[in-house]
N, C-alpha and C positions, 0 to 999 in steps of 0.2 A: 860466377863462370865453374862450367864444369867440363871438365875434356875427355873425349869418349877418343874409338882407337880408329872413327871415322871422319877428322878434323885434319888435316893439314897439319904439314908443323909451319904453313907462314900465316893460318887462320891462329894457331895455338899463341906462338911469339907474335904475333899482331895483339894478342888480347893481352902479353904479359911479357917482358921480355925477360921478367927473373925469370923466366920457366926456365929461359937458353943453356945454363948445368946442367941440367936433367941431361940433357940432349949432346953436351958435349962428354961430360960420364960414359953414356954410352958407346963414343968412338964417332959423333958425326958435329966433324968437326970447323966444316964449309955450310952455318945455317944462310948463310945467305945464296949459298949457289940455286940456281935453279929448280932442281932435282928437289932440293931439302926444300925451297920453298911450294914444291909442288905431289908430295907425294905423302903421305898420312903416315897418320904418326904408326898403327901398322907394318905399312912397310916400309917403315926407316926401322925399326925393332925390329921385323924379318931380315934386312940386309943386315945389320951390325950386333945379331943372337942375341935380339935381348927378347925378355916376360912380355909381351903389349900389353896384356889384364897384367901387368905387377906392373908397366911404368904407368898408365894409366891410373890405380890409384893411390903411388905415390905422389904424383903430380896433384891429383883432387885433394890428398893429404897434405900438400902443402899448400894449394888453393882456400881448404877450410882455413888455416891460420891465418893467413889476411882482410 
């Protein structure tokens, strides 16, 4: 799996729940709420002041180790 910034948080977590700490670390603590499940990675990063491209790189680097 490769993550991109257009994927929803729900899609990413459904594919691999071990990615949840990446979202928790950026301050997104309500991973089960409707907004979190429906917004894109890019939208979540924007709301939480995180660089979306960097987050994509970090998640994909993590996934490459699995």
